[in-house]
N, CA, C, O and the ligand as a Tripos MOL2 file, in Angstrom:
@<TRIPOS>MOLECULE
protein
  273   271    69     0     0
PROTEIN
NO_CHARGES

@<TRIPOS>ATOM
      1 N         -15.4660  -55.3530  -80.3590 N.3       1 MET1
      2 CA        -14.6670  -56.4370  -79.7860 C.3       1 MET1
      3 C         -13.1970  -56.2060  -80.0870 C.2       1 MET1
      4 O         -12.8330  -55.7710  -81.1790 O.2       1 MET1
      5 N         -12.3660  -56.5000  -79.1120 N.am      2 THR2
      6 CA        -10.9290  -56.3690  -79.3140 C.3       2 THR2
      7 C         -10.2440  -57.5980  -78.7290 C.2       2 THR2
      8 O         -10.6940  -58.1630  -77.7320 O.2       2 THR2
      9 N          -9.1580  -57.9950  -79.3630 N.am      3 THR3
     10 CA         -8.4170  -59.1710  -78.9100 C.3       3 THR3
     11 C          -6.9840  -58.7600  -78.6060 C.2       3 THR3
     12 O          -6.3290  -58.0990  -79.4120 O.2       3 THR3
     13 N          -6.5110  -59.1540  -77.4470 N.am      4 SER4
     14 CA         -5.1320  -58.8670  -77.0560 C.3       4 SER4
     15 C          -4.4670  -60.1600  -76.6290 C.2       4 SER4
     16 O          -5.1240  -61.0840  -76.1480 O.2       4 SER4
     17 N          -3.1530  -60.2150  -76.8110 N.am      5 THR5
     18 CA         -2.4290  -61.3840  -76.3250 C.3       5 THR5
     19 C          -1.3820  -60.9520  -75.3010 C.2       5 THR5
     20 O          -0.7760  -59.8850  -75.4010 O.2       5 THR5
     21 N          -1.2010  -61.8040  -74.3390 N.am      6 TYR6
     22 CA         -0.2370  -61.5710  -73.2600 C.3       6 TYR6
     23 C           0.5490  -62.8540  -73.0810 C.2       6 TYR6
     24 O           0.0770  -63.9300  -73.4480 O.2       6 TYR6
     25 N           1.7350  -62.7500  -72.5250 N.am      7 THR7
     26 CA          2.4820  -63.9520  -72.1740 C.3       7 THR7
     27 C           2.6130  -64.0160  -70.6620 C.2       7 THR7
     28 O           3.1140  -63.0930  -70.0200 O.2       7 THR7
     29 N           2.1510  -65.1260  -70.1160 N.am      8 VAL8
     30 CA          2.1780  -65.3280  -68.6670 C.3       8 VAL8
     31 C           3.2130  -66.3950  -68.3480 C.2       8 VAL8
     32 O           3.1970  -67.4830  -68.9240 O.2       8 VAL8
     33 N           4.1120  -66.0740  -67.4270 N.am      9 SER9
     34 CA          5.1290  -67.0530  -67.0460 C.3       9 SER9
     35 C           4.7300  -67.7530  -65.7600 C.2       9 SER9
     36 O           4.0320  -67.1890  -64.9170 O.2       9 SER9
     37 N           5.1820  -68.9800  -65.6230 N.am     10 GLY10
     38 CA          4.9990  -69.7170  -64.3800 C.3      10 GLY10
     39 C           3.8690  -70.7210  -64.3760 C.2      10 GLY10
     40 O           3.6880  -71.4370  -63.3910 O.2      10 GLY10
     41 N           3.0980  -70.7920  -65.4590 N.am     11 MET11
     42 CA          1.9940  -71.7620  -65.4910 C.3      11 MET11
     43 C           2.5350  -73.1470  -65.8330 C.2      11 MET11
     44 O           3.3090  -73.3060  -66.7760 O.2      11 MET11
     45 N           2.1190  -74.1460  -65.0540 N.am     12 THR12
     46 CA          2.6540  -75.4860  -65.2730 C.3      12 THR12
     47 C           1.5950  -76.5440  -65.5200 C.2      12 THR12
     48 O           1.9300  -77.6440  -65.9590 O.2      12 THR12
     49 N           0.3300  -76.2510  -65.2530 N.am     13 CYS13
     50 CA         -0.6850  -77.2940  -65.3970 C.3      13 CYS13
     51 C          -2.0650  -76.6850  -65.6120 C.2      13 CYS13
     52 O          -2.2270  -75.4650  -65.6530 O.2      13 CYS13
     53 N          -3.0430  -77.5540  -65.7440 N.am     14 GLY14
     54 CA         -4.4050  -77.0940  -66.0010 C.3      14 GLY14
     55 C          -4.9520  -76.2270  -64.8840 C.2      14 GLY14
     56 O          -5.7710  -75.3400  -65.1270 O.2      14 GLY14
     57 N          -4.5070  -76.4750  -63.6660 N.am     15 HIS15
     58 CA         -4.9550  -75.6410  -62.5550 C.3      15 HIS15
     59 C          -4.4980  -74.2010  -62.7300 C.2      15 HIS15
     60 O          -5.2480  -73.2570  -62.4780 O.2      15 HIS15
     61 N          -3.2540  -74.0540  -63.1650 N.am     16 CYS16
     62 CA         -2.7120  -72.7130  -63.4120 C.3      16 CYS16
     63 C          -3.5260  -72.0160  -64.4980 C.2      16 CYS16
     64 O          -3.8770  -70.8430  -64.3730 O.2      16 CYS16
     65 N          -3.8180  -72.7550  -65.5600 N.am     17 VAL17
     66 CA         -4.6060  -72.2090  -66.6700 C.3      17 VAL17
     67 C          -5.9580  -71.7260  -66.1530 C.2      17 VAL17
     68 O          -6.4230  -70.6440  -66.5120 O.2      17 VAL17
     69 N          -6.5780  -72.5390  -65.3110 N.am     18 ASN18
     70 CA         -7.8900  -72.1610  -64.7690 C.3      18 ASN18
     71 C          -7.8010  -70.9280  -63.8840 C.2      18 ASN18
     72 O          -8.6810  -70.0690  -63.9150 O.2      18 ASN18
     73 N          -6.7350  -70.8430  -63.0950 N.am     19 ALA19
     74 CA         -6.5800  -69.7040  -62.1900 C.3      19 ALA19
     75 C          -6.4230  -68.4100  -62.9930 C.2      19 ALA19
     76 O          -7.0600  -67.4010  -62.6910 O.2      19 ALA19
     77 N          -5.5720  -68.4550  -64.0140 N.am     20 VAL20
     78 CA         -5.3380  -67.2660  -64.8440 C.3      20 VAL20
     79 C          -6.6000  -66.9110  -65.6290 C.2      20 VAL20
     80 O          -6.9870  -65.7450  -65.7020 O.2      20 VAL20
     81 N          -7.2320  -67.9170  -66.2100 N.am     21 SER21
     82 CA         -8.4700  -67.6830  -66.9800 C.3      21 SER21
     83 C          -9.5370  -67.0660  -66.1020 C.2      21 SER21
     84 O         -10.2510  -66.1530  -66.5160 O.2      21 SER21
     85 N          -9.6380  -67.5790  -64.8750 N.am     22 GLY22
     86 CA        -10.6690  -67.0920  -63.9640 C.3      22 GLY22
     87 C         -10.4610  -65.6400  -63.5950 C.2      22 GLY22
     88 O         -11.4050  -64.8500  -63.6040 O.2      22 GLY22
     89 N          -9.2180  -65.2830  -63.2660 N.am     23 GLU23
     90 CA         -8.9400  -63.9020  -62.8400 C.3      23 GLU23
     91 C          -9.0940  -62.9160  -64.0010 C.2      23 GLU23
     92 O          -9.7000  -61.8560  -63.8420 O.2      23 GLU23
     93 N          -8.5490  -63.2650  -65.1580 N.am     24 ILE24
     94 CA         -8.6830  -62.3550  -66.3020 C.3      24 ILE24
     95 C         -10.1390  -62.3070  -66.7670 C.2      24 ILE24
     96 O         -10.6500  -61.2540  -67.1480 O.2      24 ILE24
     97 N         -10.7860  -63.4570  -66.7290 N.am     25 GLY25
     98 CA        -12.1870  -63.5220  -67.1630 C.3      25 GLY25
     99 C         -13.1080  -62.6970  -66.2950 C.2      25 GLY25
    100 O         -14.2060  -62.3370  -66.7200 O.2      25 GLY25
    101 N         -12.6670  -62.3860  -65.0600 N.am     26 ALA26
    102 CA        -13.4960  -61.6040  -64.1370 C.3      26 ALA26
    103 C         -13.3600  -60.0990  -64.3910 C.2      26 ALA26
    104 O         -14.1080  -59.3070  -63.8170 O.2      26 ALA26
    105 N         -12.4130  -59.6980  -65.2460 N.am     27 LEU27
    106 CA        -12.2630  -58.2620  -65.5400 C.3      27 LEU27
    107 C         -13.4810  -57.7790  -66.3280 C.2      27 LEU27
    108 O         -14.0310  -58.5170  -67.1440 O.2      27 LEU27
    109 N         -13.8970  -56.5390  -66.0790 N.am     28 PRO28
    110 CA        -15.0680  -55.9960  -66.7660 C.3      28 PRO28
    111 C         -14.8840  -55.9930  -68.2870 C.2      28 PRO28
    112 O         -13.8600  -55.5310  -68.7920 O.2      28 PRO28
    113 N         -15.8640  -56.5020  -68.9990 N.am     29 GLY29
    114 CA        -15.8640  -56.4500  -70.4590 C.3      29 GLY29
    115 C         -15.2040  -57.6310  -71.1400 C.2      29 GLY29
    116 O         -15.2760  -57.7570  -72.3630 O.2      29 GLY29
    117 N         -14.5500  -58.5120  -70.3590 N.am     30 VAL30
    118 CA        -13.8870  -59.6600  -70.9730 C.3      30 VAL30
    119 C         -14.9270  -60.7100  -71.3580 C.2      30 VAL30
    120 O         -15.7520  -61.1180  -70.5410 O.2      30 VAL30
    121 N         -14.8700  -61.1360  -72.6140 N.am     31 THR31
    122 CA        -15.8470  -62.1230  -73.0860 C.3      31 THR31
    123 C         -15.2340  -63.5050  -73.2570 C.2      31 THR31
    124 O         -15.9450  -64.5060  -73.1620 O.2      31 THR31
    125 N         -13.9220  -63.5840  -73.5080 N.am     32 SER32
    126 CA        -13.3160  -64.9090  -73.5440 C.3      32 SER32
    127 C         -11.8200  -64.8360  -73.2660 C.2      32 SER32
    128 O         -11.1520  -63.8500  -73.5750 O.2      32 SER32
    129 N         -11.3200  -65.9130  -72.6730 N.am     33 VAL33
    130 CA         -9.8930  -66.0200  -72.3570 C.3      33 VAL33
    131 C          -9.4310  -67.3790  -72.8530 C.2      33 VAL33
    132 O          -9.9970  -68.4080  -72.4850 O.2      33 VAL33
    133 N          -8.4040  -67.3800  -73.6850 N.am     34 ASP34
    134 CA         -7.8600  -68.6320  -74.1800 C.3      34 ASP34
    135 C          -6.3940  -68.7180  -73.7600 C.2      34 ASP34
    136 O          -5.5990  -67.8340  -74.0790 O.2      34 ASP34
    137 N          -6.0410  -69.7780  -73.0470 N.am     35 VAL35
    138 CA         -4.6780  -69.9270  -72.5420 C.3      35 VAL35
    139 C          -4.0090  -71.1140  -73.2050 C.2      35 VAL35
    140 O          -4.5450  -72.2220  -73.2010 O.2      35 VAL35
    141 N          -2.8370  -70.8790  -73.7730 N.am     36 ASP36
    142 CA         -2.0320  -71.9840  -74.2930 C.3      36 ASP36
    143 C          -0.9490  -72.2900  -73.2610 C.2      36 ASP36
    144 O          -0.0060  -71.5200  -73.0800 O.2      36 ASP36
    145 N          -1.1050  -73.4220  -72.5960 N.am     37 LEU37
    146 CA         -0.2080  -73.7590  -71.4910 C.3      37 LEU37
    147 C           1.2430  -73.9030  -71.9610 C.2      37 LEU37
    148 O           2.1660  -73.4630  -71.2770 O.2      37 LEU37
    149 N           1.4380  -74.5140  -73.1170 N.am     38 ALA38
    150 CA          2.7960  -74.7960  -73.6010 C.3      38 ALA38
    151 C           3.6130  -73.5150  -73.8090 C.2      38 ALA38
    152 O           4.8040  -73.4760  -73.4970 O.2      38 ALA38
    153 N           2.9760  -72.4840  -74.3290 N.am     39 THR39
    154 CA          3.7060  -71.2510  -74.6530 C.3      39 THR39
    155 C           3.4640  -70.1430  -73.6390 C.2      39 THR39
    156 O           4.2060  -69.1610  -73.6120 O.2      39 THR39
    157 N           2.4350  -70.2830  -72.8020 N.am     40 GLY40
    158 CA          2.0810  -69.2200  -71.8660 C.3      40 GLY40
    159 C           1.3110  -68.0940  -72.5180 C.2      40 GLY40
    160 O           1.0510  -67.0620  -71.8990 O.2      40 GLY40
    161 N           0.9480  -68.3000  -73.7690 N.am     41 LEU41
    162 CA          0.2400  -67.2530  -74.5020 C.3      41 LEU41
    163 C          -1.2340  -67.2160  -74.0810 C.2      41 LEU41
    164 O          -1.9400  -68.2230  -74.1080 O.2      41 LEU41
    165 N          -1.6600  -66.0210  -73.6950 N.am     42 VAL42
    166 CA         -3.0460  -65.8310  -73.2510 C.3      42 VAL42
    167 C          -3.7200  -64.8650  -74.2260 C.2      42 VAL42
    168 O          -3.2740  -63.7300  -74.3940 O.2      42 VAL42
    169 N          -4.7750  -65.3140  -74.8540 N.am     43 THR43
    170 CA         -5.5230  -64.4880  -75.8060 C.3      43 THR43
    171 C          -6.8320  -64.0680  -75.1470 C.2      43 THR43
    172 O          -7.6480  -64.9030  -74.7580 O.2      43 THR43
    173 N          -7.0110  -62.7590  -75.0310 N.am     44 VAL44
    174 CA         -8.1710  -62.2250  -74.3210 C.3      44 VAL44
    175 C          -9.0350  -61.4290  -75.2980 C.2      44 VAL44
    176 O          -8.5520  -60.5210  -75.9740 O.2      44 VAL44
    177 N         -10.2970  -61.7770  -75.3600 N.am     45 THR45
    178 CA        -11.2470  -61.0070  -76.1560 C.3      45 THR45
    179 C         -12.1060  -60.2020  -75.1970 C.2      45 THR45
    180 O         -12.6130  -60.7270  -74.2060 O.2      45 THR45
    181 N         -12.2640  -58.9110  -75.5060 N.am     46 SER46
    182 CA        -13.0280  -58.0480  -74.6120 C.3      46 SER46
    183 C         -13.8310  -57.0330  -75.4280 C.2      46 SER46
    184 O         -13.5600  -56.7930  -76.6040 O.2      46 SER46
    185 N         -14.8110  -56.4560  -74.7690 N.am     47 GLU47
    186 CA        -15.7030  -55.5120  -75.4470 C.3      47 GLU47
    187 C         -14.9980  -54.1970  -75.7450 C.2      47 GLU47
    188 O         -15.3320  -53.5130  -76.7120 O.2      47 GLU47
    189 N         -14.0080  -53.8410  -74.9020 N.am     48 GLN48
    190 CA        -13.2220  -52.6350  -75.1560 C.3      48 GLN48
    191 C         -11.7760  -52.9510  -74.7700 C.2      48 GLN48
    192 O         -11.5280  -53.9000  -74.0260 O.2      48 GLN48
    193 N         -10.8270  -52.1660  -75.2670 N.am     49 PRO49
    194 CA         -9.4290  -52.4380  -74.9150 C.3      49 PRO49
    195 C          -9.2440  -52.4700  -73.3980 C.2      49 PRO49
    196 O          -9.8050  -51.6480  -72.6720 O.2      49 PRO49
    197 N          -8.4460  -53.4360  -72.9350 N.am     50 LEU50
    198 CA         -8.2480  -53.5900  -71.4970 C.3      50 LEU50
    199 C          -7.1040  -52.7130  -71.0110 C.2      50 LEU50
    200 O          -6.1460  -52.4420  -71.7360 O.2      50 LEU50
    201 N          -7.2300  -52.2850  -69.7860 N.am     51 ASP51
    202 CA         -6.1610  -51.5540  -69.1240 C.3      51 ASP51
    203 C          -5.0420  -52.5470  -68.7910 C.2      51 ASP51
    204 O          -5.2710  -53.5420  -68.1030 O.2      51 ASP51
    205 N          -3.8380  -52.2670  -69.2840 N.am     52 ALA52
    206 CA         -2.7210  -53.1910  -69.0850 C.3      52 ALA52
    207 C          -2.4570  -53.4440  -67.5990 C.2      52 ALA52
    208 O          -2.1140  -54.5580  -67.2020 O.2      52 ALA52
    209 N          -2.6180  -52.4060  -66.7880 N.am     53 ALA53
    210 CA         -2.3790  -52.5540  -65.3500 C.3      53 ALA53
    211 C          -3.4050  -53.4910  -64.7220 C.2      53 ALA53
    212 O          -3.0860  -54.2410  -63.7990 O.2      53 ALA53
    213 N          -4.6340  -53.4470  -65.2240 N.am     54 ALA54
    214 CA         -5.6830  -54.3140  -64.6910 C.3      54 ALA54
    215 C          -5.4040  -55.7730  -65.0380 C.2      54 ALA54
    216 O          -5.6350  -56.6720  -64.2290 O.2      54 ALA54
    217 N          -4.9040  -55.9940  -66.2560 N.am     55 VAL55
    218 CA         -4.5580  -57.3570  -66.6640 C.3      55 VAL55
    219 C          -3.3980  -57.8650  -65.8250 C.2      55 VAL55
    220 O          -3.4060  -59.0030  -65.3580 O.2      55 VAL55
    221 N          -2.3930  -57.0010  -65.6380 N.am     56 ARG56
    222 CA         -1.2290  -57.3720  -64.8280 C.3      56 ARG56
    223 C          -1.6630  -57.7270  -63.4010 C.2      56 ARG56
    224 O          -1.1870  -58.7060  -62.8260 O.2      56 ARG56
    225 N          -2.5620  -56.9270  -62.8410 N.am     57 ALA57
    226 CA         -3.0490  -57.1650  -61.4780 C.3      57 ALA57
    227 C          -3.8200  -58.4810  -61.3920 C.2      57 ALA57
    228 O          -3.7130  -59.2100  -60.4060 O.2      57 ALA57
    229 N          -4.5970  -58.7760  -62.4330 N.am     58 ALA58
    230 CA         -5.3730  -60.0230  -62.4400 C.3      58 ALA58
    231 C          -4.4520  -61.2390  -62.4910 C.2      58 ALA58
    232 O          -4.6810  -62.2320  -61.8010 O.2      58 ALA58
    233 N          -3.4130  -61.1510  -63.3100 N.am     59 VAL59
    234 CA         -2.4550  -62.2440  -63.4240 C.3      59 VAL59
    235 C          -1.7090  -62.4100  -62.0950 C.2      59 VAL59
    236 O          -1.4880  -63.5280  -61.6290 O.2      59 VAL59
    237 N          -1.3280  -61.2860  -61.4990 N.am     60 ASP60
    238 CA         -0.6960  -61.2710  -60.1650 C.3      60 ASP60
    239 C          -1.5680  -61.9720  -59.1550 C.2      60 ASP60
    240 O          -1.1070  -62.8150  -58.3850 O.2      60 ASP60
    241 N          -2.8500  -61.6070  -59.1700 N.am     61 GLU61
    242 CA         -3.8370  -62.1420  -58.2260 C.3      61 GLU61
    243 C          -3.9120  -63.6720  -58.3470 C.2      61 GLU61
    244 O          -4.0850  -64.3810  -57.3560 O.2      61 GLU61
    245 N          -3.7790  -64.1520  -59.5700 N.am     62 ALA62
    246 CA         -3.8270  -65.5960  -59.8050 C.3      62 ALA62
    247 C          -2.5400  -66.2800  -59.3200 C.2      62 ALA62
    248 O          -2.5000  -67.5000  -59.1610 O.2      62 ALA62
    249 N          -1.4880  -65.4790  -59.0880 N.am     63 GLY63
    250 CA         -0.2370  -66.0400  -58.5870 C.3      63 GLY63
    251 C           0.8400  -66.1920  -59.6410 C.2      63 GLY63
    252 O           1.8220  -66.9050  -59.4320 O.2      63 GLY63
    253 N           0.6620  -65.5210  -60.7820 N.am     64 TYR64
    254 CA          1.6240  -65.6400  -61.8870 C.3      64 TYR64
    255 C           2.0790  -64.2350  -62.2770 C.2      64 TYR64
    256 O           1.6910  -63.2480  -61.6520 O.2      64 TYR64
    257 N           2.9120  -64.1610  -63.3250 N.am     65 ALA65
    258 CA          3.4200  -62.8760  -63.7410 C.3      65 ALA65
    259 C           3.3500  -62.7320  -65.2530 C.2      65 ALA65
    260 O           3.5580  -63.6950  -65.9920 O.2      65 ALA65
    261 N           3.0600  -61.5370  -65.6960 N.am     66 LEU66
    262 CA          3.1380  -61.2400  -67.1200 C.3      66 LEU66
    263 C           4.6060  -61.1840  -67.5100 C.2      66 LEU66
    264 O           5.4080  -60.5260  -66.8460 O.2      66 LEU66
    265 N           4.9510  -61.8670  -68.5730 N.am     67 ALA67
    266 CA          6.3240  -61.8170  -69.0650 C.3      67 ALA67
    267 C           6.4860  -60.5980  -69.9630 C.2      67 ALA67
    268 O           5.5440  -60.1710  -70.6310 O.2      67 ALA67
    269 N           7.6890  -60.0510  -69.9680 N.am     68 GLY68
    270 CA          7.9750  -58.9520  -70.8880 C.3      68 GLY68
    271 C           7.4530  -57.6190  -70.4170 C.2      68 GLY68
    272 O           7.6280  -56.6110  -71.1010 O.2      68 GLY68
    273 CU         -0.6970  -75.5560  -62.1730 Cu       69 CU69
@<TRIPOS>BOND
     1     1     2 1
     2     2     3 1
     3     3     4 2
     4     3     5 am
     5     5     6 1
     6     6     7 1
     7     7     8 2
     8     7     9 am
     9     9    10 1
    10    10    11 1
    11    11    12 2
    12    11    13 am
    13    13    14 1
    14    14    15 1
    15    15    16 2
    16    15    17 am
    17    17    18 1
    18    18    19 1
    19    19    20 2
    20    19    21 am
    21    21    22 1
    22    22    23 1
    23    23    24 2
    24    23    25 am
    25    25    26 1
    26    26    27 1
    27    27    28 2
    28    27    29 am
    29    29    30 1
    30    30    31 1
    31    31    32 2
    32    31    33 am
    33    33    34 1
    34    34    35 1
    35    35    36 2
    36    35    37 am
    37    37    38 1
    38    38    39 1
    39    39    40 2
    40    39    41 am
    41    41    42 1
    42    42    43 1
    43    43    44 2
    44    43    45 am
    45    45    46 1
    46    46    47 1
    47    47    48 2
    48    47    49 am
    49    49    50 1
    50    50    51 1
    51    51    52 2
    52    51    53 am
    53    53    54 1
    54    54    55 1
    55    55    56 2
    56    55    57 am
    57    57    58 1
    58    58    59 1
    59    59    60 2
    60    59    61 am
    61    61    62 1
    62    62    63 1
    63    63    64 2
    64    63    65 am
    65    65    66 1
    66    66    67 1
    67    67    68 2
    68    67    69 am
    69    69    70 1
    70    70    71 1
    71    71    72 2
    72    71    73 am
    73    73    74 1
    74    74    75 1
    75    75    76 2
    76    75    77 am
    77    77    78 1
    78    78    79 1
    79    79    80 2
    80    79    81 am
    81    81    82 1
    82    82    83 1
    83    83    84 2
    84    83    85 am
    85    85    86 1
    86    86    87 1
    87    87    88 2
    88    87    89 am
    89    89    90 1
    90    90    91 1
    91    91    92 2
    92    91    93 am
    93    93    94 1
    94    94    95 1
    95    95    96 2
    96    95    97 am
    97    97    98 1
    98    98    99 1
    99    99   100 2
   100    99   101 am
   101   101   102 1
   102   102   103 1
   103   103   104 2
   104   103   105 am
   105   105   106 1
   106   106   107 1
   107   107   108 2
   108   107   109 am
   109   109   110 1
   110   110   111 1
   111   111   112 2
   112   111   113 am
   113   113   114 1
   114   114   115 1
   115   115   116 2
   116   115   117 am
   117   117   118 1
   118   118   119 1
   119   119   120 2
   120   119   121 am
   121   121   122 1
   122   122   123 1
   123   123   124 2
   124   123   125 am
   125   125   126 1
   126   126   127 1
   127   127   128 2
   128   127   129 am
   129   129   130 1
   130   130   131 1
   131   131   132 2
   132   131   133 am
   133   133   134 1
   134   134   135 1
   135   135   136 2
   136   135   137 am
   137   137   138 1
   138   138   139 1
   139   139   140 2
   140   139   141 am
   141   141   142 1
   142   142   143 1
   143   143   144 2
   144   143   145 am
   145   145   146 1
   146   146   147 1
   147   147   148 2
   148   147   149 am
   149   149   150 1
   150   150   151 1
   151   151   152 2
   152   151   153 am
   153   153   154 1
   154   154   155 1
   155   155   156 2
   156   155   157 am
   157   157   158 1
   158   158   159 1
   159   159   160 2
   160   159   161 am
   161   161   162 1
   162   162   163 1
   163   163   164 2
   164   163   165 am
   165   165   166 1
   166   166   167 1
   167   167   168 2
   168   167   169 am
   169   169   170 1
   170   170   171 1
   171   171   172 2
   172   171   173 am
   173   173   174 1
   174   174   175 1
   175   175   176 2
   176   175   177 am
   177   177   178 1
   178   178   179 1
   179   179   180 2
   180   179   181 am
   181   181   182 1
   182   182   183 1
   183   183   184 2
   184   183   185 am
   185   185   186 1
   186   186   187 1
   187   187   188 2
   188   187   189 am
   189   189   190 1
   190   190   191 1
   191   191   192 2
   192   191   193 am
   193   193   194 1
   194   194   195 1
   195   195   196 2
   196   195   197 am
   197   197   198 1
   198   198   199 1
   199   199   200 2
   200   199   201 am
   201   201   202 1
   202   202   203 1
   203   203   204 2
   204   203   205 am
   205   205   206 1
   206   206   207 1
   207   207   208 2
   208   207   209 am
   209   209   210 1
   210   210   211 1
   211   211   212 2
   212   211   213 am
   213   213   214 1
   214   214   215 1
   215   215   216 2
   216   215   217 am
   217   217   218 1
   218   218   219 1
   219   219   220 2
   220   219   221 am
   221   221   222 1
   222   222   223 1
   223   223   224 2
   224   223   225 am
   225   225   226 1
   226   226   227 1
   227   227   228 2
   228   227   229 am
   229   229   230 1
   230   230   231 1
   231   231   232 2
   232   231   233 am
   233   233   234 1
   234   234   235 1
   235   235   236 2
   236   235   237 am
   237   237   238 1
   238   238   239 1
   239   239   240 2
   240   239   241 am
   241   241   242 1
   242   242   243 1
   243   243   244 2
   244   243   245 am
   245   245   246 1
   246   246   247 1
   247   247   248 2
   248   247   249 am
   249   249   250 1
   250   250   251 1
   251   251   252 2
   252   251   253 am
   253   253   254 1
   254   254   255 1
   255   255   256 2
   256   255   257 am
   257   257   258 1
   258   258   259 1
   259   259   260 2
   260   259   261 am
   261   261   262 1
   262   262   263 1
   263   263   264 2
   264   263   265 am
   265   265   266 1
   266   266   267 1
   267   267   268 2
   268   267   269 am
   269   269   270 1
   270   270   271 1
   271   271   272 2
@<TRIPOS>SUBSTRUCTURE
     1 MET1         2 RESIDUE 1 A MET
     2 THR2         6 RESIDUE 1 A THR
     3 THR3        10 RESIDUE 1 A THR
     4 SER4        14 RESIDUE 1 A SER
     5 THR5        18 RESIDUE 1 A THR
     6 TYR6        22 RESIDUE 1 A TYR
     7 THR7        26 RESIDUE 1 A THR
     8 VAL8        30 RESIDUE 1 A VAL
     9 SER9        34 RESIDUE 1 A SER
    10 GLY10       38 RESIDUE 1 A GLY
    11 MET11       42 RESIDUE 1 A MET
    12 THR12       46 RESIDUE 1 A THR
    13 CYS13       50 RESIDUE 1 A CYS
    14 GLY14       54 RESIDUE 1 A GLY
    15 HIS15       58 RESIDUE 1 A HIS
    16 CYS16       62 RESIDUE 1 A CYS
    17 VAL17       66 RESIDUE 1 A VAL
    18 ASN18       70 RESIDUE 1 A ASN
    19 ALA19       74 RESIDUE 1 A ALA
    20 VAL20       78 RESIDUE 1 A VAL
    21 SER21       82 RESIDUE 1 A SER
    22 GLY22       86 RESIDUE 1 A GLY
    23 GLU23       90 RESIDUE 1 A GLU
    24 ILE24       94 RESIDUE 1 A ILE
    25 GLY25       98 RESIDUE 1 A GLY
    26 ALA26      102 RESIDUE 1 A ALA
    27 LEU27      106 RESIDUE 1 A LEU
    28 PRO28      110 RESIDUE 1 A PRO
    29 GLY29      114 RESIDUE 1 A GLY
    30 VAL30      118 RESIDUE 1 A VAL
    31 THR31      122 RESIDUE 1 A THR
    32 SER32      126 RESIDUE 1 A SER
    33 VAL33      130 RESIDUE 1 A VAL
    34 ASP34      134 RESIDUE 1 A ASP
    35 VAL35      138 RESIDUE 1 A VAL
    36 ASP36      142 RESIDUE 1 A ASP
    37 LEU37      146 RESIDUE 1 A LEU
    38 ALA38      150 RESIDUE 1 A ALA
    39 THR39      154 RESIDUE 1 A THR
    40 GLY40      158 RESIDUE 1 A GLY
    41 LEU41      162 RESIDUE 1 A LEU
    42 VAL42      166 RESIDUE 1 A VAL
    43 THR43      170 RESIDUE 1 A THR
    44 VAL44      174 RESIDUE 1 A VAL
    45 THR45      178 RESIDUE 1 A THR
    46 SER46      182 RESIDUE 1 A SER
    47 GLU47      186 RESIDUE 1 A GLU
    48 GLN48      190 RESIDUE 1 A GLN
    49 PRO49      194 RESIDUE 1 A PRO
    50 LEU50      198 RESIDUE 1 A LEU
    51 ASP51      202 RESIDUE 1 A ASP
    52 ALA52      206 RESIDUE 1 A ALA
    53 ALA53      210 RESIDUE 1 A ALA
    54 ALA54      214 RESIDUE 1 A ALA
    55 VAL55      218 RESIDUE 1 A VAL
    56 ARG56      222 RESIDUE 1 A ARG
    57 ALA57      226 RESIDUE 1 A ALA
    58 ALA58      230 RESIDUE 1 A ALA
    59 VAL59      234 RESIDUE 1 A VAL
    60 ASP60      238 RESIDUE 1 A ASP
    61 GLU61      242 RESIDUE 1 A GLU
    62 ALA62      246 RESIDUE 1 A ALA
    63 GLY63      250 RESIDUE 1 A GLY
    64 TYR64      254 RESIDUE 1 A TYR
    65 ALA65      258 RESIDUE 1 A ALA
    66 LEU66      262 RESIDUE 1 A LEU
    67 ALA67      266 RESIDUE 1 A ALA
    68 GLY68      270 RESIDUE 1 A GLY
    69 CU69       273 GROUP 0 **** ****
């Protein structure tokens, strides 16, 4: 198991949290996604390290952007 954190910009409400959680949660090997709306911090637990480009694409797909 590995845990990574990302910062997602542009989330404003629970719907945004659900959209981001859903897209990242659909990536292969992801077992949990925790989103802190106030800070934009997204904590992802997965069976193996995630490809950064895949995470970026998932966040894009949800309609948001990875910060930094
Ligand atoms: Cu929203």
